mmCIF file of the N, C-alpha and C atoms, coordinates in Angstrom:
data_MODEL
# 
_entry.id   MODEL 
# 
loop_
_atom_site.group_PDB 
_atom_site.id 
_atom_site.type_symbol 
_atom_site.label_atom_id 
_atom_site.label_alt_id 
_atom_site.label_comp_id 
_atom_site.label_asym_id 
_atom_site.label_entity_id 
_atom_site.label_seq_id 
_atom_site.pdbx_PDB_ins_code 
_atom_site.Cartn_x 
_atom_site.Cartn_y 
_atom_site.Cartn_z 
_atom_site.occupancy 
_atom_site.B_iso_or_equiv 
_atom_site.pdbx_formal_charge 
_atom_site.auth_seq_id 
_atom_site.auth_comp_id 
_atom_site.auth_asym_id 
_atom_site.auth_atom_id 
_atom_site.pdbx_PDB_model_num 
ATOM 1   N N  . MET A 1 1  ? 0.975  -1.192 -0.014  1.00 0.00 ? 1  MET A N  1 
ATOM 2   C CA . MET A 1 1  ? -0.233 0.112  -0.361  1.00 0.00 ? 1  MET A CA 1 
ATOM 3   C C  . MET A 1 1  ? 0.806  1.385  0.219   1.00 0.00 ? 1  MET A C  1 
ATOM 4   N N  . LEU A 1 2  ? 2.034  1.260  0.588   1.00 0.00 ? 2  LEU A N  1 
ATOM 5   C CA . LEU A 1 2  ? 2.810  2.253  0.672   1.00 0.00 ? 2  LEU A CA 1 
ATOM 6   C C  . LEU A 1 2  ? 3.588  2.769  -0.605  1.00 0.00 ? 2  LEU A C  1 
ATOM 7   N N  . ALA A 1 3  ? 4.050  1.440  -1.254  1.00 0.00 ? 3  ALA A N  1 
ATOM 8   C CA . ALA A 1 3  ? 4.446  1.627  -2.471  1.00 0.00 ? 3  ALA A CA 1 
ATOM 9   C C  . ALA A 1 3  ? 3.543  2.188  -3.235  1.00 0.00 ? 3  ALA A C  1 
ATOM 10  N N  . GLY A 1 4  ? 2.525  2.063  -3.275  1.00 0.00 ? 4  GLY A N  1 
ATOM 11  C CA . GLY A 1 4  ? 1.356  2.523  -4.339  1.00 0.00 ? 4  GLY A CA 1 
ATOM 12  C C  . GLY A 1 4  ? 1.213  4.227  -4.000  1.00 0.00 ? 4  GLY A C  1 
ATOM 13  N N  . ALA A 1 5  ? 1.200  4.322  -2.787  1.00 0.00 ? 5  ALA A N  1 
ATOM 14  C CA . ALA A 1 5  ? 1.378  5.748  -2.469  1.00 0.00 ? 5  ALA A CA 1 
ATOM 15  C C  . ALA A 1 5  ? 2.302  6.559  -2.852  1.00 0.00 ? 5  ALA A C  1 
ATOM 16  N N  . LEU A 1 6  ? 3.535  6.032  -2.827  1.00 0.00 ? 6  LEU A N  1 
ATOM 17  C CA . LEU A 1 6  ? 4.776  6.587  -3.326  1.00 0.00 ? 6  LEU A CA 1 
ATOM 18  C C  . LEU A 1 6  ? 4.658  6.723  -4.597  1.00 0.00 ? 6  LEU A C  1 
ATOM 19  N N  . PHE A 1 7  ? 4.455  5.680  -5.591  1.00 0.00 ? 7  PHE A N  1 
ATOM 20  C CA . PHE A 1 7  ? 4.269  5.683  -6.889  1.00 0.00 ? 7  PHE A CA 1 
ATOM 21  C C  . PHE A 1 7  ? 3.401  7.129  -7.286  1.00 0.00 ? 7  PHE A C  1 
ATOM 22  N N  . GLN A 1 8  ? 2.158  6.998  -6.628  1.00 0.00 ? 8  GLN A N  1 
ATOM 23  C CA . GLN A 1 8  ? 1.434  7.796  -7.320  1.00 0.00 ? 8  GLN A CA 1 
ATOM 24  C C  . GLN A 1 8  ? 1.648  9.294  -6.939  1.00 0.00 ? 8  GLN A C  1 
ATOM 25  N N  . ALA A 1 9  ? 2.313  9.391  -5.730  1.00 0.00 ? 9  ALA A N  1 
ATOM 26  C CA . ALA A 1 9  ? 3.111  10.960 -5.736  1.00 0.00 ? 9  ALA A CA 1 
ATOM 27  C C  . ALA A 1 9  ? 4.198  11.100 -6.613  1.00 0.00 ? 9  ALA A C  1 
ATOM 28  N N  . GLY A 1 10 ? 5.202  10.130 -6.922  1.00 0.00 ? 10 GLY A N  1 
ATOM 29  C CA . GLY A 1 10 ? 6.001  10.542 -7.945  1.00 0.00 ? 10 GLY A CA 1 
ATOM 30  C C  . GLY A 1 10 ? 5.601  10.399 -9.349  1.00 0.00 ? 10 GLY A C  1 
ATOM 31  N N  . PHE A 1 11 ? 4.355  9.809  -9.619  1.00 0.00 ? 11 PHE A N  1 
ATOM 32  C CA . PHE A 1 11 ? 3.926  10.109 -10.786 1.00 0.00 ? 11 PHE A CA 1 
ATOM 33  C C  . PHE A 1 11 ? 3.146  11.525 -11.119 1.00 0.00 ? 11 PHE A C  1 
ATOM 34  N N  . GLU A 1 12 ? 2.707  11.988 -9.901  1.00 0.00 ? 12 GLU A N  1 
ATOM 35  C CA . GLU A 1 12 ? 2.099  13.318 -9.798  1.00 0.00 ? 12 GLU A CA 1 
ATOM 36  C C  . GLU A 1 12 ? 2.924  14.198 -9.949  1.00 0.00 ? 12 GLU A C  1 
ATOM 37  N N  . ALA A 1 13 ? 4.362  14.319 -9.675  1.00 0.00 ? 13 ALA A N  1 
ATOM 38  C CA . ALA A 1 13 ? 5.168  15.196 -9.305  1.00 0.00 ? 13 ALA A CA 1 
ATOM 39  C C  . ALA A 1 13 ? 6.267  15.181 -10.561 1.00 0.00 ? 13 ALA A C  1 
ATOM 40  N N  . TRP A 1 14 ? 6.213  14.262 -11.570 1.00 0.00 ? 14 TRP A N  1 
ATOM 41  C CA . TRP A 1 14 ? 7.187  14.406 -12.682 1.00 0.00 ? 14 TRP A CA 1 
ATOM 42  C C  . TRP A 1 14 ? 7.070  15.595 -13.417 1.00 0.00 ? 14 TRP A C  1 
ATOM 43  N N  . PRO A 1 15 ? 5.916  16.419 -13.641 1.00 0.00 ? 15 PRO A N  1 
ATOM 44  C CA . PRO A 1 15 ? 6.017  17.513 -14.399 1.00 0.00 ? 15 PRO A CA 1 
ATOM 45  C C  . PRO A 1 15 ? 6.731  18.516 -13.725 1.00 0.00 ? 15 PRO A C  1 
ATOM 46  N N  . LEU A 1 16 ? 6.590  18.900 -12.436 1.00 0.00 ? 16 LEU A N  1 
ATOM 47  C CA . LEU A 1 16 ? 7.338  19.842 -11.796 1.00 0.00 ? 16 LEU A CA 1 
ATOM 48  C C  . LEU A 1 16 ? 9.072  19.265 -11.788 1.00 0.00 ? 16 LEU A C  1 
ATOM 49  N N  . ILE A 1 17 ? 9.272  17.803 -11.459 1.00 0.00 ? 17 ILE A N  1 
ATOM 50  C CA . ILE A 1 17 ? 10.689 17.571 -11.625 1.00 0.00 ? 17 ILE A CA 1 
ATOM 51  C C  . ILE A 1 17 ? 11.392 18.090 -13.137 1.00 0.00 ? 17 ILE A C  1 
ATOM 52  N N  . LEU A 1 18 ? 10.575 17.550 -14.223 1.00 0.00 ? 18 LEU A N  1 
ATOM 53  C CA . LEU A 1 18 ? 10.776 17.881 -15.752 1.00 0.00 ? 18 LEU A CA 1 
ATOM 54  C C  . LEU A 1 18 ? 10.955 19.455 -15.717 1.00 0.00 ? 18 LEU A C  1 
ATOM 55  N N  . CYS A 1 19 ? 9.999  20.114 -15.409 1.00 0.00 ? 19 CYS A N  1 
ATOM 56  C CA . CYS A 1 19 ? 10.114 21.496 -15.643 1.00 0.00 ? 19 CYS A CA 1 
ATOM 57  C C  . CYS A 1 19 ? 11.515 22.116 -14.896 1.00 0.00 ? 19 CYS A C  1 
ATOM 58  N N  . GLY A 1 20 ? 11.709 21.760 -13.626 1.00 0.00 ? 20 GLY A N  1 
ATOM 59  C CA . GLY A 1 20 ? 13.149 22.305 -13.034 1.00 0.00 ? 20 GLY A CA 1 
ATOM 60  C C  . GLY A 1 20 ? 13.890 21.653 -13.612 1.00 0.00 ? 20 GLY A C  1 
ATOM 61  N N  . ALA A 1 21 ? 14.558 20.733 -14.233 1.00 0.00 ? 21 ALA A N  1 
ATOM 62  C CA . ALA A 1 21 ? 15.369 20.556 -14.966 1.00 0.00 ? 21 ALA A CA 1 
ATOM 63  C C  . ALA A 1 21 ? 15.666 21.079 -16.289 1.00 0.00 ? 21 ALA A C  1 
ATOM 64  N N  . LEU A 1 22 ? 14.376 21.208 -16.990 1.00 0.00 ? 22 LEU A N  1 
ATOM 65  C CA . LEU A 1 22 ? 14.365 22.222 -18.215 1.00 0.00 ? 22 LEU A CA 1 
ATOM 66  C C  . LEU A 1 22 ? 15.060 23.839 -18.054 1.00 0.00 ? 22 LEU A C  1 
ATOM 67  N N  . LYS A 1 23 ? 14.428 24.195 -16.842 1.00 0.00 ? 23 LYS A N  1 
ATOM 68  C CA . LYS A 1 23 ? 14.787 25.629 -16.349 1.00 0.00 ? 23 LYS A CA 1 
ATOM 69  C C  . LYS A 1 23 ? 16.379 25.508 -16.189 1.00 0.00 ? 23 LYS A C  1 
ATOM 70  N N  . ILE A 1 24 ? 16.698 24.828 -15.368 1.00 0.00 ? 24 ILE A N  1 
ATOM 71  C CA . ILE A 1 24 ? 18.368 24.598 -15.387 1.00 0.00 ? 24 ILE A CA 1 
ATOM 72  C C  . ILE A 1 24 ? 19.296 24.426 -16.658 1.00 0.00 ? 24 ILE A C  1 
ATOM 73  N N  . LEU A 1 25 ? 18.607 23.594 -17.404 1.00 0.00 ? 25 LEU A N  1 
ATOM 74  C CA . LEU A 1 25 ? 19.265 23.604 -18.850 1.00 0.00 ? 25 LEU A CA 1 
ATOM 75  C C  . LEU A 1 25 ? 19.340 24.542 -19.429 1.00 0.00 ? 25 LEU A C  1 
ATOM 76  N N  . TYR A 1 26 ? 18.091 25.433 -19.521 1.00 0.00 ? 26 TYR A N  1 
ATOM 77  C CA . TYR A 1 26 ? 17.997 26.549 -20.096 1.00 0.00 ? 26 TYR A CA 1 
ATOM 78  C C  . TYR A 1 26 ? 19.130 27.962 -19.654 1.00 0.00 ? 26 TYR A C  1 
ATOM 79  N N  . ASP A 1 27 ? 18.991 27.879 -18.012 1.00 0.00 ? 27 ASP A N  1 
ATOM 80  C CA . ASP A 1 27 ? 19.710 28.867 -17.507 1.00 0.00 ? 27 ASP A CA 1 
ATOM 81  C C  . ASP A 1 27 ? 21.370 28.637 -17.872 1.00 0.00 ? 27 ASP A C  1 
ATOM 82  N N  . PHE A 1 28 ? 21.718 27.540 -18.054 1.00 0.00 ? 28 PHE A N  1 
ATOM 83  C CA . PHE A 1 28 ? 22.967 27.076 -18.160 1.00 0.00 ? 28 PHE A CA 1 
ATOM 84  C C  . PHE A 1 28 ? 23.345 27.568 -19.838 1.00 0.00 ? 28 PHE A C  1 
ATOM 85  N N  . ALA A 1 29 ? 22.365 26.904 -20.578 1.00 0.00 ? 29 ALA A N  1 
ATOM 86  C CA . ALA A 1 29 ? 22.395 27.743 -22.201 1.00 0.00 ? 29 ALA A CA 1 
ATOM 87  C C  . ALA A 1 29 ? 22.681 29.227 -22.201 1.00 0.00 ? 29 ALA A C  1 
ATOM 88  N N  . LEU A 1 30 ? 21.880 29.915 -21.387 1.00 0.00 ? 30 LEU A N  1 
ATOM 89  C CA . LEU A 1 30 ? 21.873 31.520 -21.390 1.00 0.00 ? 30 LEU A CA 1 
ATOM 90  C C  . LEU A 1 30 ? 23.214 31.853 -20.957 1.00 0.00 ? 30 LEU A C  1 
ATOM 91  N N  . LEU A 1 31 ? 23.801 31.165 -19.925 1.00 0.00 ? 31 LEU A N  1 
ATOM 92  C CA . LEU A 1 31 ? 25.330 31.495 -19.383 1.00 0.00 ? 31 LEU A CA 1 
ATOM 93  C C  . LEU A 1 31 ? 26.068 31.412 -20.367 1.00 0.00 ? 31 LEU A C  1 
ATOM 94  N N  . TRP A 1 32 ? 26.135 30.122 -21.107 1.00 0.00 ? 32 TRP A N  1 
ATOM 95  C CA . TRP A 1 32 ? 26.962 30.028 -22.286 1.00 0.00 ? 32 TRP A CA 1 
ATOM 96  C C  . TRP A 1 32 ? 27.346 30.743 -23.297 1.00 0.00 ? 32 TRP A C  1 
ATOM 97  N N  . ALA A 1 33 ? 25.681 31.013 -23.863 1.00 0.00 ? 33 ALA A N  1 
ATOM 98  C CA . ALA A 1 33 ? 25.368 31.947 -25.143 1.00 0.00 ? 33 ALA A CA 1 
ATOM 99  C C  . ALA A 1 33 ? 25.927 33.469 -24.733 1.00 0.00 ? 33 ALA A C  1 
ATOM 100 N N  . PHE A 1 34 ? 26.030 33.788 -23.250 1.00 0.00 ? 34 PHE A N  1 
ATOM 101 C CA . PHE A 1 34 ? 26.294 35.170 -23.096 1.00 0.00 ? 34 PHE A CA 1 
ATOM 102 C C  . PHE A 1 34 ? 27.535 35.084 -22.400 1.00 0.00 ? 34 PHE A C  1 
ATOM 103 N N  . ARG A 1 35 ? 28.640 34.279 -22.310 1.00 0.00 ? 35 ARG A N  1 
ATOM 104 C CA . ARG A 1 35 ? 29.618 34.346 -21.626 1.00 0.00 ? 35 ARG A CA 1 
ATOM 105 C C  . ARG A 1 35 ? 30.654 35.286 -21.987 1.00 0.00 ? 35 ARG A C  1 
ATOM 106 N N  . HIS A 1 36 ? 30.653 35.970 -22.992 1.00 0.00 ? 36 HIS A N  1 
ATOM 107 C CA . HIS A 1 36 ? 31.397 36.746 -23.437 1.00 0.00 ? 36 HIS A CA 1 
ATOM 108 C C  . HIS A 1 36 ? 31.198 38.366 -23.035 1.00 0.00 ? 36 HIS A C  1 
ATOM 109 N N  . ILE A 1 37 ? 29.994 38.694 -22.376 1.00 0.00 ? 37 ILE A N  1 
ATOM 110 C CA . ILE A 1 37 ? 29.498 39.854 -22.042 1.00 0.00 ? 37 ILE A CA 1 
ATOM 111 C C  . ILE A 1 37 ? 30.014 40.307 -20.852 1.00 0.00 ? 37 ILE A C  1 
ATOM 112 N N  . LYS A 1 38 ? 30.241 41.274 -20.453 1.00 0.00 ? 38 LYS A N  1 
ATOM 113 C CA . LYS A 1 38 ? 30.923 41.560 -19.213 1.00 0.00 ? 38 LYS A CA 1 
ATOM 114 C C  . LYS A 1 38 ? 29.756 42.815 -18.694 1.00 0.00 ? 38 LYS A C  1 
ATOM 115 N N  . PRO A 1 39 ? 29.836 43.009 -17.444 1.00 0.00 ? 39 PRO A N  1 
ATOM 116 C CA . PRO A 1 39 ? 29.055 43.767 -16.730 1.00 0.00 ? 39 PRO A CA 1 
ATOM 117 C C  . PRO A 1 39 ? 29.581 45.331 -16.763 1.00 0.00 ? 39 PRO A C  1 
ATOM 118 N N  . PRO A 1 40 ? 28.696 46.110 -16.851 1.00 0.00 ? 40 PRO A N  1 
ATOM 119 C CA . PRO A 1 40 ? 29.453 47.398 -17.052 1.00 0.00 ? 40 PRO A CA 1 
ATOM 120 C C  . PRO A 1 40 ? 30.151 47.961 -15.641 1.00 0.00 ? 40 PRO A C  1 
ATOM 121 N N  . GLU A 1 41 ? 31.355 48.841 -15.915 1.00 0.00 ? 41 GLU A N  1 
ATOM 122 C CA . GLU A 1 41 ? 32.147 49.274 -14.839 1.00 0.00 ? 41 GLU A CA 1 
ATOM 123 C C  . GLU A 1 41 ? 31.330 50.179 -14.022 1.00 0.00 ? 41 GLU A C  1 
ATOM 124 N N  . GLU A 1 42 ? 31.356 49.941 -12.687 1.00 0.00 ? 42 GLU A N  1 
ATOM 125 C CA . GLU A 1 42 ? 31.015 51.082 -11.875 1.00 0.00 ? 42 GLU A CA 1 
ATOM 126 C C  . GLU A 1 42 ? 31.780 52.190 -11.857 1.00 0.00 ? 42 GLU A C  1 
ATOM 127 N N  . ARG A 1 43 ? 31.292 52.966 -11.651 1.00 0.00 ? 43 ARG A N  1 
ATOM 128 C CA . ARG A 1 43 ? 32.095 54.876 -11.501 1.00 0.00 ? 43 ARG A CA 1 
ATOM 129 C C  . ARG A 1 43 ? 32.483 55.230 -10.240 1.00 0.00 ? 43 ARG A C  1 
# 
């Protein structure tokens, strides 16, 4: 019974896990794409 509840919870959570992983990959892609841009110098 416990295994079924854990499976159900994991099955319902997979979209959140997938979106989190895609967000991390997207952030790393942006960092890689704009790695040559430096922040402006402070006065």
